[in-house]
PATIVO-351063 format. One record per residue (C-alpha): x, y, z. Coordinates in nm, 2 decimals. Each point is the difference from the previous one (the first is absolute). Layout:
% residues N
<rec X="X" Y="Y" Z="Z"/>
...
***
This chain:
% residues 373
<rec X="-1.58" Y="-1.84" Z="7.08"/>
<rec X="-0.13" Y="-0.19" Z="0.30"/>
<rec X="0.00" Y="-0.38" Z="-0.02"/>
<rec X="-0.15" Y="-0.28" Z="0.21"/>
<rec X="0.16" Y="-0.33" Z="-0.04"/>
<rec X="-0.08" Y="-0.35" Z="0.12"/>
<rec X="0.18" Y="-0.34" Z="0.00"/>
<rec X="-0.15" Y="-0.31" Z="-0.16"/>
<rec X="0.03" Y="-0.36" Z="0.13"/>
<rec X="0.31" Y="-0.05" Z="-0.22"/>
<rec X="0.18" Y="0.29" Z="0.16"/>
<rec X="-0.04" Y="0.22" Z="-0.30"/>
<rec X="-0.11" Y="0.37" Z="0.00"/>
<rec X="-0.36" Y="0.07" Z="-0.06"/>
<rec X="-0.09" Y="0.35" Z="-0.12"/>
<rec X="-0.32" Y="0.11" Z="0.17"/>
<rec X="-0.06" Y="0.38" Z="-0.04"/>
<rec X="0.16" Y="0.31" Z="-0.16"/>
<rec X="-0.07" Y="0.37" Z="0.04"/>
<rec X="0.15" Y="0.32" Z="-0.12"/>
<rec X="-0.01" Y="0.29" Z="0.25"/>
<rec X="0.16" Y="0.34" Z="0.03"/>
<rec X="0.21" Y="-0.09" Z="0.30"/>
<rec X="0.04" Y="-0.24" Z="0.30"/>
<rec X="-0.21" Y="0.14" Z="0.28"/>
<rec X="-0.25" Y="-0.12" Z="0.26"/>
<rec X="-0.28" Y="0.10" Z="-0.23"/>
<rec X="0.13" Y="-0.19" Z="-0.30"/>
<rec X="0.09" Y="-0.31" Z="0.19"/>
<rec X="-0.33" Y="0.00" Z="0.19"/>
<rec X="-0.19" Y="0.03" Z="-0.34"/>
<rec X="0.21" Y="-0.27" Z="-0.16"/>
<rec X="-0.03" Y="-0.25" Z="0.29"/>
<rec X="-0.37" Y="0.06" Z="0.03"/>
<rec X="-0.04" Y="-0.11" Z="-0.37"/>
<rec X="0.23" Y="-0.30" Z="0.06"/>
<rec X="-0.24" Y="-0.10" Z="0.28"/>
<rec X="-0.31" Y="0.06" Z="-0.22"/>
<rec X="0.12" Y="-0.17" Z="-0.32"/>
<rec X="0.27" Y="-0.25" Z="0.11"/>
<rec X="-0.04" Y="-0.10" Z="0.36"/>
<rec X="-0.38" Y="0.04" Z="0.01"/>
<rec X="-0.15" Y="-0.22" Z="0.27"/>
<rec X="0.32" Y="-0.20" Z="0.07"/>
<rec X="0.12" Y="0.00" Z="0.36"/>
<rec X="0.35" Y="-0.03" Z="0.14"/>
<rec X="0.18" Y="0.16" Z="-0.29"/>
<rec X="0.35" Y="0.11" Z="0.09"/>
<rec X="0.14" Y="0.33" Z="-0.14"/>
<rec X="0.38" Y="0.03" Z="0.00"/>
<rec X="0.13" Y="0.35" Z="-0.08"/>
<rec X="0.30" Y="0.23" Z="0.04"/>
<rec X="-0.12" Y="0.21" Z="0.30"/>
<rec X="-0.07" Y="0.31" Z="-0.22"/>
<rec X="-0.17" Y="0.25" Z="0.23"/>
<rec X="-0.31" Y="0.02" Z="-0.23"/>
<rec X="-0.05" Y="-0.37" Z="0.01"/>
<rec X="0.06" Y="-0.02" Z="0.37"/>
<rec X="-0.28" Y="0.25" Z="0.06"/>
<rec X="-0.23" Y="-0.16" Z="-0.25"/>
<rec X="0.02" Y="-0.35" Z="0.14"/>
<rec X="-0.04" Y="0.12" Z="0.36"/>
<rec X="-0.31" Y="0.20" Z="-0.07"/>
<rec X="-0.31" Y="-0.10" Z="0.19"/>
<rec X="-0.19" Y="-0.27" Z="-0.19"/>
<rec X="0.30" Y="-0.08" Z="-0.22"/>
<rec X="-0.02" Y="-0.35" Z="-0.16"/>
<rec X="0.37" Y="-0.05" Z="0.09"/>
<rec X="-0.07" Y="0.00" Z="0.37"/>
<rec X="-0.06" Y="-0.31" Z="0.21"/>
<rec X="-0.21" Y="-0.21" Z="-0.01"/>
<rec X="-0.10" Y="0.08" Z="-0.36"/>
<rec X="0.35" Y="0.03" Z="-0.13"/>
<rec X="0.37" Y="0.05" Z="0.09"/>
<rec X="0.28" Y="0.23" Z="-0.10"/>
<rec X="0.37" Y="-0.07" Z="0.03"/>
<rec X="0.32" Y="0.19" Z="-0.08"/>
<rec X="0.24" Y="-0.08" Z="-0.27"/>
<rec X="0.30" Y="-0.12" Z="0.20"/>
<rec X="0.26" Y="0.15" Z="-0.24"/>
<rec X="-0.16" Y="0.34" Z="0.02"/>
<rec X="-0.04" Y="-0.03" Z="0.38"/>
<rec X="0.37" Y="-0.10" Z="0.05"/>
<rec X="0.10" Y="0.28" Z="-0.24"/>
<rec X="-0.18" Y="0.25" Z="0.23"/>
<rec X="0.18" Y="-0.16" Z="0.30"/>
<rec X="0.34" Y="0.04" Z="-0.18"/>
<rec X="-0.07" Y="0.36" Z="-0.08"/>
<rec X="-0.01" Y="0.07" Z="0.37"/>
<rec X="0.29" Y="-0.22" Z="0.13"/>
<rec X="0.23" Y="-0.02" Z="-0.30"/>
<rec X="0.16" Y="-0.33" Z="0.09"/>
<rec X="0.03" Y="-0.28" Z="-0.25"/>
<rec X="0.03" Y="-0.27" Z="0.28"/>
<rec X="-0.31" Y="0.12" Z="0.17"/>
<rec X="-0.18" Y="0.02" Z="-0.33"/>
<rec X="0.09" Y="-0.37" Z="-0.08"/>
<rec X="-0.11" Y="-0.11" Z="0.34"/>
<rec X="-0.33" Y="0.18" Z="-0.01"/>
<rec X="-0.08" Y="-0.16" Z="-0.34"/>
<rec X="0.09" Y="-0.34" Z="0.14"/>
<rec X="-0.23" Y="0.07" Z="0.30"/>
<rec X="-0.29" Y="0.09" Z="-0.23"/>
<rec X="0.04" Y="-0.30" Z="-0.23"/>
<rec X="0.03" Y="-0.27" Z="0.28"/>
<rec X="-0.29" Y="-0.25" Z="0.01"/>
<rec X="0.06" Y="-0.10" Z="0.36"/>
<rec X="-0.06" Y="0.23" Z="0.30"/>
<rec X="0.29" Y="-0.13" Z="0.20"/>
<rec X="0.24" Y="0.09" Z="-0.29"/>
<rec X="-0.16" Y="0.34" Z="-0.03"/>
<rec X="0.05" Y="0.06" Z="0.37"/>
<rec X="0.36" Y="-0.11" Z="-0.01"/>
<rec X="0.08" Y="0.24" Z="-0.29"/>
<rec X="-0.18" Y="0.29" Z="0.18"/>
<rec X="0.22" Y="-0.06" Z="0.31"/>
<rec X="0.31" Y="0.02" Z="-0.23"/>
<rec X="-0.12" Y="0.33" Z="-0.14"/>
<rec X="-0.06" Y="0.13" Z="0.35"/>
<rec X="0.36" Y="-0.08" Z="0.10"/>
<rec X="0.13" Y="0.20" Z="-0.29"/>
<rec X="-0.24" Y="0.29" Z="0.03"/>
<rec X="-0.28" Y="0.01" Z="0.25"/>
<rec X="-0.17" Y="0.29" Z="-0.17"/>
<rec X="-0.02" Y="-0.20" Z="-0.33"/>
<rec X="-0.17" Y="-0.28" Z="0.18"/>
<rec X="-0.24" Y="0.24" Z="0.17"/>
<rec X="-0.08" Y="0.16" Z="-0.34"/>
<rec X="-0.10" Y="-0.34" Z="-0.14"/>
<rec X="-0.21" Y="-0.08" Z="0.31"/>
<rec X="-0.20" Y="0.32" Z="-0.06"/>
<rec X="-0.16" Y="-0.17" Z="-0.30"/>
<rec X="-0.25" Y="-0.29" Z="0.04"/>
<rec X="0.20" Y="-0.31" Z="-0.08"/>
<rec X="-0.28" Y="-0.15" Z="-0.21"/>
<rec X="0.03" Y="0.29" Z="-0.25"/>
<rec X="0.37" Y="-0.07" Z="-0.09"/>
<rec X="0.10" Y="-0.35" Z="0.12"/>
<rec X="-0.08" Y="-0.34" Z="-0.15"/>
<rec X="0.02" Y="-0.17" Z="0.34"/>
<rec X="-0.29" Y="0.20" Z="0.14"/>
<rec X="-0.20" Y="0.04" Z="-0.32"/>
<rec X="-0.24" Y="-0.29" Z="0.06"/>
<rec X="0.02" Y="-0.11" Z="-0.37"/>
<rec X="-0.18" Y="0.30" Z="-0.13"/>
<rec X="0.26" Y="0.09" Z="-0.26"/>
<rec X="0.06" Y="-0.36" Z="-0.13"/>
<rec X="0.37" Y="0.05" Z="0.05"/>
<rec X="0.03" Y="0.31" Z="-0.22"/>
<rec X="0.24" Y="0.24" Z="0.17"/>
<rec X="0.04" Y="0.27" Z="-0.26"/>
<rec X="-0.18" Y="0.17" Z="-0.29"/>
<rec X="0.29" Y="-0.10" Z="-0.23"/>
<rec X="-0.25" Y="-0.17" Z="-0.24"/>
<rec X="-0.17" Y="0.33" Z="-0.05"/>
<rec X="0.34" Y="0.15" Z="-0.08"/>
<rec X="0.05" Y="-0.27" Z="-0.26"/>
<rec X="-0.32" Y="0.09" Z="-0.17"/>
<rec X="0.11" Y="0.37" Z="0.01"/>
<rec X="0.29" Y="-0.11" Z="-0.21"/>
<rec X="-0.24" Y="-0.17" Z="-0.24"/>
<rec X="-0.17" Y="0.34" Z="-0.04"/>
<rec X="0.33" Y="0.18" Z="-0.04"/>
<rec X="-0.04" Y="0.26" Z="-0.27"/>
<rec X="-0.38" Y="0.03" Z="0.04"/>
<rec X="0.00" Y="0.26" Z="0.28"/>
<rec X="0.13" Y="0.29" Z="-0.21"/>
<rec X="-0.23" Y="-0.06" Z="-0.29"/>
<rec X="-0.32" Y="0.21" Z="-0.05"/>
<rec X="-0.28" Y="-0.14" Z="0.21"/>
<rec X="-0.19" Y="-0.17" Z="-0.28"/>
<rec X="0.32" Y="-0.18" Z="-0.12"/>
<rec X="0.09" Y="-0.09" Z="0.36"/>
<rec X="-0.34" Y="-0.16" Z="0.06"/>
<rec X="0.01" Y="-0.18" Z="-0.33"/>
<rec X="0.35" Y="-0.14" Z="0.05"/>
<rec X="-0.09" Y="-0.11" Z="0.36"/>
<rec X="-0.32" Y="-0.17" Z="-0.14"/>
<rec X="0.18" Y="-0.19" Z="-0.27"/>
<rec X="0.27" Y="-0.13" Z="0.23"/>
<rec X="-0.26" Y="-0.11" Z="0.24"/>
<rec X="-0.18" Y="-0.19" Z="-0.28"/>
<rec X="0.33" Y="-0.17" Z="-0.08"/>
<rec X="0.04" Y="-0.11" Z="0.37"/>
<rec X="-0.33" Y="-0.17" Z="0.00"/>
<rec X="0.04" Y="-0.15" Z="-0.35"/>
<rec X="0.33" Y="-0.16" Z="0.10"/>
<rec X="-0.10" Y="-0.13" Z="0.34"/>
<rec X="-0.35" Y="-0.13" Z="-0.07"/>
<rec X="0.12" Y="-0.30" Z="-0.21"/>
<rec X="0.23" Y="-0.12" Z="0.27"/>
<rec X="-0.29" Y="-0.07" Z="0.23"/>
<rec X="-0.19" Y="-0.19" Z="-0.27"/>
<rec X="0.31" Y="-0.20" Z="-0.08"/>
<rec X="0.06" Y="-0.09" Z="0.37"/>
<rec X="-0.37" Y="-0.11" Z="0.03"/>
<rec X="0.04" Y="-0.22" Z="-0.31"/>
<rec X="0.31" Y="-0.16" Z="0.16"/>
<rec X="-0.21" Y="-0.08" Z="0.31"/>
<rec X="0.20" Y="0.24" Z="0.23"/>
<rec X="-0.19" Y="0.10" Z="0.31"/>
<rec X="0.24" Y="0.28" Z="0.11"/>
<rec X="0.22" Y="0.27" Z="-0.17"/>
<rec X="0.36" Y="-0.07" Z="-0.10"/>
<rec X="0.12" Y="0.24" Z="0.27"/>
<rec X="-0.14" Y="-0.19" Z="0.29"/>
<rec X="0.08" Y="-0.34" Z="-0.16"/>
<rec X="0.37" Y="0.09" Z="-0.02"/>
<rec X="-0.01" Y="0.13" Z="0.36"/>
<rec X="-0.16" Y="-0.32" Z="0.13"/>
<rec X="0.25" Y="-0.22" Z="-0.20"/>
<rec X="0.29" Y="0.19" Z="0.16"/>
<rec X="-0.15" Y="-0.02" Z="0.35"/>
<rec X="-0.08" Y="-0.37" Z="-0.04"/>
<rec X="0.37" Y="-0.08" Z="-0.05"/>
<rec X="0.08" Y="0.18" Z="0.33"/>
<rec X="-0.28" Y="-0.18" Z="0.18"/>
<rec X="0.16" Y="-0.33" Z="-0.05"/>
<rec X="0.29" Y="0.10" Z="0.22"/>
<rec X="-0.21" Y="0.10" Z="0.30"/>
<rec X="-0.05" Y="-0.22" Z="0.31"/>
<rec X="-0.35" Y="-0.02" Z="0.16"/>
<rec X="-0.13" Y="-0.08" Z="0.34"/>
<rec X="-0.37" Y="-0.08" Z="0.04"/>
<rec X="-0.19" Y="0.19" Z="0.27"/>
<rec X="-0.36" Y="-0.06" Z="-0.11"/>
<rec X="-0.06" Y="-0.17" Z="-0.33"/>
<rec X="-0.38" Y="0.05" Z="0.03"/>
<rec X="0.04" Y="0.38" Z="0.02"/>
<rec X="0.30" Y="0.00" Z="-0.24"/>
<rec X="0.25" Y="0.14" Z="0.26"/>
<rec X="0.37" Y="-0.07" Z="-0.07"/>
<rec X="0.33" Y="0.13" Z="0.11"/>
<rec X="0.23" Y="0.04" Z="-0.31"/>
<rec X="0.38" Y="0.01" Z="0.04"/>
<rec X="0.19" Y="0.13" Z="-0.31"/>
<rec X="0.32" Y="-0.17" Z="-0.10"/>
<rec X="0.18" Y="0.31" Z="-0.12"/>
<rec X="-0.05" Y="0.25" Z="0.29"/>
<rec X="-0.12" Y="-0.25" Z="0.26"/>
<rec X="-0.29" Y="0.24" Z="0.05"/>
<rec X="-0.32" Y="-0.12" Z="0.16"/>
<rec X="-0.34" Y="0.09" Z="-0.14"/>
<rec X="-0.35" Y="-0.10" Z="0.11"/>
<rec X="-0.26" Y="-0.09" Z="-0.26"/>
<rec X="-0.38" Y="-0.02" Z="0.07"/>
<rec X="-0.17" Y="-0.12" Z="-0.31"/>
<rec X="-0.36" Y="0.05" Z="0.11"/>
<rec X="0.07" Y="0.36" Z="0.11"/>
<rec X="0.21" Y="0.06" Z="-0.31"/>
<rec X="0.29" Y="0.14" Z="0.18"/>
<rec X="0.38" Y="-0.05" Z="0.01"/>
<rec X="0.22" Y="0.20" Z="0.24"/>
<rec X="0.23" Y="0.09" Z="-0.29"/>
<rec X="-0.28" Y="0.23" Z="-0.12"/>
<rec X="0.04" Y="-0.07" Z="-0.37"/>
<rec X="-0.32" Y="-0.20" Z="-0.04"/>
<rec X="-0.21" Y="0.30" Z="0.13"/>
<rec X="0.21" Y="0.25" Z="-0.20"/>
<rec X="0.01" Y="-0.16" Z="-0.34"/>
<rec X="-0.32" Y="-0.21" Z="0.01"/>
<rec X="0.16" Y="-0.32" Z="-0.10"/>
<rec X="0.16" Y="-0.28" Z="0.21"/>
<rec X="0.36" Y="0.05" Z="0.12"/>
<rec X="0.25" Y="-0.29" Z="0.01"/>
<rec X="-0.09" Y="-0.08" Z="0.36"/>
<rec X="-0.37" Y="-0.04" Z="-0.09"/>
<rec X="0.09" Y="-0.21" Z="-0.31"/>
<rec X="0.21" Y="-0.23" Z="0.23"/>
<rec X="-0.30" Y="-0.04" Z="0.24"/>
<rec X="-0.24" Y="-0.08" Z="-0.29"/>
<rec X="0.24" Y="-0.26" Z="-0.13"/>
<rec X="0.00" Y="-0.16" Z="0.34"/>
<rec X="-0.38" Y="-0.03" Z="-0.01"/>
<rec X="-0.02" Y="-0.07" Z="-0.37"/>
<rec X="-0.22" Y="0.31" Z="-0.05"/>
<rec X="-0.06" Y="0.18" Z="-0.33"/>
<rec X="0.21" Y="0.32" Z="0.03"/>
<rec X="-0.19" Y="0.19" Z="-0.27"/>
<rec X="-0.30" Y="0.04" Z="0.23"/>
<rec X="0.20" Y="0.25" Z="0.20"/>
<rec X="0.08" Y="0.24" Z="-0.29"/>
<rec X="-0.20" Y="0.31" Z="-0.01"/>
<rec X="-0.25" Y="0.02" Z="-0.29"/>
<rec X="0.16" Y="0.32" Z="-0.13"/>
<rec X="0.27" Y="-0.22" Z="-0.15"/>
<rec X="-0.25" Y="-0.22" Z="-0.19"/>
<rec X="0.00" Y="-0.02" Z="-0.38"/>
<rec X="-0.38" Y="0.07" Z="0.01"/>
<rec X="0.06" Y="0.33" Z="0.18"/>
<rec X="0.29" Y="0.08" Z="-0.23"/>
<rec X="-0.22" Y="-0.05" Z="-0.31"/>
<rec X="-0.27" Y="0.22" Z="0.16"/>
<rec X="0.26" Y="0.27" Z="0.08"/>
<rec X="0.10" Y="0.03" Z="-0.37"/>
<rec X="-0.34" Y="-0.08" Z="-0.16"/>
<rec X="-0.09" Y="0.36" Z="-0.08"/>
<rec X="0.00" Y="0.10" Z="-0.36"/>
<rec X="0.04" Y="0.34" Z="-0.16"/>
<rec X="-0.17" Y="0.13" Z="-0.32"/>
<rec X="0.20" Y="0.18" Z="-0.27"/>
<rec X="-0.05" Y="0.38" Z="-0.01"/>
<rec X="-0.20" Y="0.09" Z="-0.30"/>
<rec X="0.05" Y="0.32" Z="-0.20"/>
<rec X="-0.14" Y="0.30" Z="0.19"/>
<rec X="-0.27" Y="0.05" Z="-0.26"/>
<rec X="-0.16" Y="-0.31" Z="0.14"/>
<rec X="0.02" Y="0.11" Z="0.37"/>
<rec X="-0.34" Y="0.05" Z="0.18"/>
<rec X="-0.09" Y="0.35" Z="0.09"/>
<rec X="0.11" Y="0.10" Z="0.35"/>
<rec X="-0.25" Y="0.09" Z="0.26"/>
<rec X="0.24" Y="0.23" Z="0.18"/>
<rec X="-0.04" Y="0.38" Z="-0.01"/>
<rec X="0.15" Y="0.15" Z="-0.32"/>
<rec X="0.18" Y="0.32" Z="-0.03"/>
<rec X="0.27" Y="-0.05" Z="0.26"/>
<rec X="0.29" Y="0.24" Z="-0.05"/>
<rec X="0.36" Y="-0.03" Z="0.12"/>
<rec X="0.12" Y="0.23" Z="0.27"/>
<rec X="0.24" Y="0.24" Z="-0.18"/>
<rec X="0.16" Y="0.10" Z="0.33"/>
<rec X="0.15" Y="-0.35" Z="0.02"/>
<rec X="0.17" Y="0.03" Z="-0.34"/>
<rec X="0.38" Y="-0.02" Z="0.01"/>
<rec X="0.18" Y="0.30" Z="-0.15"/>
<rec X="0.33" Y="-0.18" Z="-0.07"/>
<rec X="0.05" Y="-0.22" Z="-0.30"/>
<rec X="0.13" Y="-0.36" Z="0.01"/>
<rec X="-0.04" Y="-0.27" Z="0.25"/>
<rec X="-0.06" Y="0.11" Z="0.35"/>
<rec X="0.28" Y="-0.06" Z="0.25"/>
<rec X="-0.08" Y="-0.29" Z="0.23"/>
<rec X="-0.07" Y="0.10" Z="0.36"/>
<rec X="0.04" Y="-0.35" Z="0.13"/>
<rec X="0.23" Y="-0.01" Z="0.30"/>
<rec X="0.25" Y="-0.29" Z="-0.02"/>
<rec X="0.07" Y="-0.19" Z="0.31"/>
<rec X="0.15" Y="-0.33" Z="0.12"/>
<rec X="-0.27" Y="-0.19" Z="-0.19"/>
<rec X="0.16" Y="0.11" Z="-0.33"/>
<rec X="0.32" Y="-0.18" Z="0.09"/>
<rec X="0.02" Y="-0.36" Z="-0.11"/>
<rec X="0.07" Y="-0.24" Z="0.29"/>
<rec X="0.35" Y="-0.15" Z="-0.01"/>
<rec X="0.10" Y="0.22" Z="-0.30"/>
<rec X="0.38" Y="-0.02" Z="-0.05"/>
<rec X="0.19" Y="0.32" Z="-0.10"/>
<rec X="0.13" Y="0.02" Z="-0.35"/>
<rec X="0.37" Y="-0.11" Z="-0.04"/>
<rec X="0.26" Y="0.08" Z="-0.26"/>
<rec X="0.05" Y="-0.27" Z="-0.27"/>
<rec X="0.38" Y="0.04" Z="0.02"/>
<rec X="0.10" Y="0.03" Z="0.36"/>
<rec X="-0.33" Y="-0.13" Z="0.15"/>
<rec X="-0.02" Y="0.29" Z="0.24"/>
<rec X="-0.30" Y="0.22" Z="0.06"/>
<rec X="-0.02" Y="0.38" Z="-0.05"/>
<rec X="0.09" Y="0.02" Z="-0.36"/>
<rec X="-0.04" Y="-0.19" Z="-0.33"/>
<rec X="0.22" Y="-0.13" Z="-0.28"/>
<rec X="0.02" Y="0.33" Z="-0.18"/>
<rec X="0.14" Y="0.19" Z="0.31"/>
<rec X="0.20" Y="-0.29" Z="0.15"/>
<rec X="0.36" Y="0.11" Z="0.09"/>
<rec X="0.12" Y="-0.35" Z="-0.10"/>
<rec X="-0.14" Y="0.04" Z="-0.35"/>
<rec X="0.27" Y="-0.06" Z="-0.27"/>
<rec X="0.09" Y="0.33" Z="-0.17"/>
<rec X="0.07" Y="0.03" Z="-0.37"/>
<rec X="0.37" Y="0.10" Z="-0.06"/>
<rec X="0.05" Y="0.24" Z="-0.29"/>
<rec X="0.31" Y="-0.06" Z="-0.21"/>
***
C-alpha cells in the first residue's frame, strides 16, 4: 500500500492518497505520484515532497518534466532515513548524532560548526554528507520549503492507524482504509467550526506556539537601527546571542521565521517595540479558514452493491494463474528490517529482581528458590 500524507495547519496528519500495487518500483511509484499530481496537487505550485530516498521515488521525482522539480515543486529527504543511510556506512553513534544535529539546525553558522566537528572525527564522513545537496537534507539550507518538517514520521503514525489492514483481502483492506479516513474527517471537521464560532483566527497549534514565544520575547533587548524599515538588533537574555530582524523583508537571522512561517520570539519583540499586530506575519496556512477548508470534504456511505452503477470498464478480465501462490497460509514477509525499525532511545529490557539486562525474572540467578521439605 502506497500512501501520500500531508500536514494541516494544526500540525495534524492529513491523508491525501492511497494505492495498492504489486511492489515498490520505479514504475509503481511513477504511476502513483503522477496520480497524486493529477488529483491532489493539480495546478498548485511550490508543493514540497518529503520521502525516504527509495530508488524508485528518486528516479520518478527526477524525471524530466516531473512536478517535483524546481520551480514547479520541490523534493526533500526524510532526515531520519538519510541519517540511517549515513550510519549504515560509518557505524558510529557519535557521528550519527552529530549528523542529525547538523540536519536539524535552523542557522547556517550552527550547521557549519557541527560539520567541522564531524570532519575532525572522520573526514570521510563529512565528505559523504557534502556529496548531497544541503537543501535536500538540512533545515538551515531548505529555504522554508518543508515548513520545518524533518521526517516522514507522521506517515509512519498513519501506518500504525492502518495496522491490521495490509494483510486483509484487497476489498476488505480498501474498505477499512476508507472507513478510517471517514472517521478522521468526521472528528476533525467540527473542531474548525467550533474555533470559528469562538472567533479564533488561527489554529490551536500556532496559538500555543505564539504564546510560548511571546513569553521569551519579553526577555530580549532591542537596538533600533531603522524603525521605518523595521530593522532591529535583538540580543537574547539566555544565550546572549545577537539576531537581526527586518520586518519589511520578513527575515530574521535565526531562520525560524522563514522555516516555520510564523514569527519567532525576536520578531515578536520587534513588533512589541513598534506596537504592531503580530498576527499579520503568520502564514495563512495556519488560519482557521484554511483549516475548515482542509477538512470540509464529505464522504457518502457505500450502498449495497446491487445499487452500484454499471462499470464502463472492459469486462471479462481474468487473473493470471501463473502468479498464484502454491503454498498455503500467509506469505512470508520479504521486507528487510533496518535501522528505521529500531525505536530511537529504546532502553534494553531489565530483570525485575536484580535490575540487570540480559535475562528476566524467570531466569534470574537471584530468584528465590522453593525449598522442598
